[in-house]
Every structure is written in C-alpha cells, then in structure tokens.
NUKERO-103266 format. One record per residue (C-alpha): x, z, y. Coordinates in Angstrom, 3 decimals. Each point is the difference from the previous one (the first is absolute). Layout:
<pts>
{pt {X, Z, Y}};
...
</pts>
This chain:
<pts>
{pt {-20.594, -20.383, 61.070}};
{pt {3.966, 0.859, -1.678}};
{pt {0.156, 2.542, -2.798}};
{pt {2.850, 1.829, 1.786}};
{pt {0.692, 3.259, 1.826}};
{pt {2.638, 0.965, 2.137}};
{pt {1.109, 3.207, 0.365}};
{pt {2.988, 1.588, 1.900}};
{pt {3.788, 2.211, -1.427}};
{pt {0.428, 2.875, 1.667}};
{pt {2.145, 3.026, -0.416}};
{pt {2.504, -1.626, -1.065}};
{pt {2.766, 2.118, 1.768}};
{pt {-1.726, 2.688, -2.014}};
{pt {1.555, -1.265, -3.510}};
{pt {3.708, -1.192, 0.919}};
{pt {1.497, -1.813, -1.090}};
{pt {-3.241, -2.682, 0.422}};
{pt {1.107, -0.373, 3.677}};
{pt {3.333, -1.552, -1.923}};
{pt {-1.832, -1.787, -2.780}};
{pt {-2.423, -1.744, 2.082}};
{pt {2.777, -2.202, 1.380}};
{pt {0.892, -1.089, -3.359}};
{pt {-3.666, -2.001, -0.462}};
{pt {-2.189, -2.623, 0.837}};
{pt {-3.270, -0.718, 1.143}};
{pt {-1.576, -0.543, -3.154}};
{pt {1.605, 2.500, -1.751}};
{pt {-3.125, 1.695, -2.439}};
{pt {-0.424, 3.425, -0.038}};
{pt {-2.300, 2.865, -1.847}};
{pt {-2.028, 1.815, 2.760}};
{pt {-1.096, 3.439, -2.910}};
{pt {-2.778, 2.763, 1.478}};
{pt {2.134, 3.389, 1.009}};
{pt {-2.595, 2.883, -0.454}};
{pt {2.865, 2.777, 0.018}};
{pt {0.914, -1.186, 3.031}};
{pt {-0.050, 3.176, 2.234}};
{pt {-0.524, -1.456, 2.856}};
{pt {-2.762, -2.135, -0.273}};
{pt {-1.711, -0.728, -3.574}};
{pt {-1.182, -3.404, 0.374}};
{pt {3.529, -1.264, 0.696}};
{pt {1.447, -3.183, -1.713}};
{pt {3.266, -0.432, -1.461}};
{pt {1.751, -2.978, 0.672}};
{pt {2.897, -0.617, -3.176}};
{pt {2.365, -2.977, -0.261}};
{pt {-0.927, -2.020, -3.197}};
{pt {3.627, -0.341, -2.140}};
{pt {2.572, -2.189, 0.294}};
{pt {-1.098, -1.096, 4.156}};
{pt {3.117, 0.664, 1.028}};
{pt {2.729, -2.046, 1.745}};
{pt {3.065, 1.539, -1.770}};
{pt {2.053, -2.053, 2.355}};
{pt {-1.443, 1.241, 3.431}};
{pt {-0.639, 3.771, -1.283}};
{pt {3.675, -0.269, -1.115}};
{pt {0.627, -0.753, 3.630}};
{pt {-2.218, 2.895, 1.417}};
{pt {2.625, 2.291, -2.150}};
{pt {1.093, 1.804, 3.036}};
{pt {-3.997, 0.858, 1.571}};
{pt {-0.755, 1.389, -3.879}};
{pt {2.353, 2.380, 0.031}};
{pt {-1.052, 1.483, 3.569}};
{pt {-3.159, 0.618, -1.881}};
{pt {1.898, 1.509, -3.014}};
{pt {-0.407, -3.047, -2.531}};
{pt {1.857, -3.233, -1.393}};
{pt {-0.366, -3.272, -0.936}};
{pt {1.021, 1.395, -3.409}};
{pt {-3.015, 2.839, -0.360}};
{pt {-2.883, -2.366, 2.031}};
{pt {1.003, -2.889, -2.690}};
{pt {-0.400, 2.573, -2.989}};
{pt {-3.467, 1.515, 1.452}};
{pt {-1.014, -3.745, 0.186}};
{pt {-2.846, 0.319, -2.371}};
{pt {-3.035, 0.524, 2.203}};
{pt {0.570, 3.371, 1.449}};
{pt {1.337, -1.100, 3.062}};
{pt {-1.906, 1.309, 2.292}};
{pt {-0.115, -1.749, 3.608}};
{pt {-2.799, 1.807, 1.560}};
{pt {-3.744, 0.491, 0.341}};
{pt {-3.090, -2.358, 1.443}};
{pt {-0.889, 1.322, 3.170}};
{pt {-3.170, 2.232, 0.731}};
{pt {-2.999, -1.795, 0.561}};
{pt {-0.225, 3.204, 2.203}};
{pt {4.104, 0.145, 1.558}};
{pt {1.459, -0.664, 3.070}};
{pt {2.163, -2.472, -0.909}};
{pt {-3.354, -2.273, -2.165}};
{pt {-1.761, 0.580, 3.696}};
{pt {3.101, -1.957, 1.570}};
{pt {0.208, -2.365, -2.393}};
{pt {-3.863, -1.240, -0.383}};
{pt {0.493, -1.377, 3.655}};
{pt {3.171, -2.206, -1.276}};
{pt {-2.027, -1.131, -2.689}};
{pt {-3.130, -0.771, -1.174}};
{pt {-1.377, 0.819, -3.155}};
{pt {2.215, 2.955, -0.400}};
{pt {-1.385, 2.260, -2.999}};
{pt {1.448, 3.639, -0.680}};
{pt {-0.167, 2.928, -2.577}};
{pt {-3.935, -0.072, -0.251}};
{pt {-0.743, -3.472, -0.158}};
{pt {2.549, -0.628, -2.508}};
{pt {-1.354, 3.554, -2.477}};
{pt {-1.810, -2.203, -2.004}};
{pt {2.971, -2.964, -0.724}};
{pt {2.836, 2.289, -0.621}};
{pt {1.879, -0.017, -2.366}};
{pt {1.262, -2.644, 0.953}};
{pt {2.845, -3.165, 1.261}};
{pt {0.262, -1.730, 2.945}};
{pt {2.831, -1.776, 1.883}};
{pt {2.000, 0.971, 2.604}};
{pt {-0.156, -1.762, 3.561}};
{pt {1.788, 0.335, 3.253}};
{pt {-1.617, -0.908, 3.218}};
{pt {1.611, 0.857, 3.159}};
{pt {0.564, 4.429, -0.511}};
{pt {-2.293, 0.127, -2.883}};
{pt {0.570, -0.426, -3.610}};
{pt {-3.552, -0.656, -1.390}};
{pt {-0.817, -0.436, -3.540}};
{pt {-3.023, -2.258, -0.535}};
{pt {-1.820, 0.860, -3.833}};
{pt {-2.627, -2.046, -2.002}};
{pt {-3.564, 1.405, -0.498}};
{pt {-0.881, 0.068, -3.367}};
</pts>
C-alpha cells in the first residue's frame, strides 16, 4: 500500500494570475497545502500555494501578455515568488468537480480526507484535463 495520497487542484480561475502561472510549471513542481478556515465558502477549505523558486522565468516572460490580461506582469509575479502565490484549492470532498474527477482517477481524496494531513507539501502532476497533487502521508 502506498503512503501517497492524490487530490486535485480546483479554483485556479478564481486566483488570477494562477491560470497563467500554471502554464509555466512542470510535473513535480512543489506546492504547499494549508488549511484555510476563514474561507467564506468552505470552513474546511485547503489552499494550494506555490513553493518559492518553482517558476520557469523564461516561460513566465513568454506569457507577459496573458499576465497583463489578469492585471499582472512577470516582474510582479517574480516579486511575489516567496511561497505566497496562490494557485487554487484542493477539491472539496463533496463538490461536483471532485465527483466527476473521481471517475477518472481511482483513489482520489478531497478536503475531508486531507484534513489530518495538512499543512504539508505536495507535487503537481498534469493528467489529461486535471491537475493532480501527490501528497506523502506522514
């Protein structure tokens, strides 16, 4: 049995410029999962933040126009690359995106199953249309 949990990143479109930054990342990029009890929509929310130093600067520069469309710039993203760039959230165990993705990815877990594991780090993995997060259990 593996000591690894797999969850899914959602809500990146609510955290501009996350959709653009995600284009600049690779499989294996390290992210930080942190509880967000003050989230007004879900007290069990788990925020996903980029760990500092993970952004490919050349790729980021090539998306300058896209970043501008989200009210940002490569320099602004670079200035915030201290571990505080929010990429989105872990999929809620009771949400529709989680229910749909569970059919595509066996063993997928959501916020309820990760509650006892966070805060922790994970690794991003693009699988088809989904961005998964692999987390080692303590």
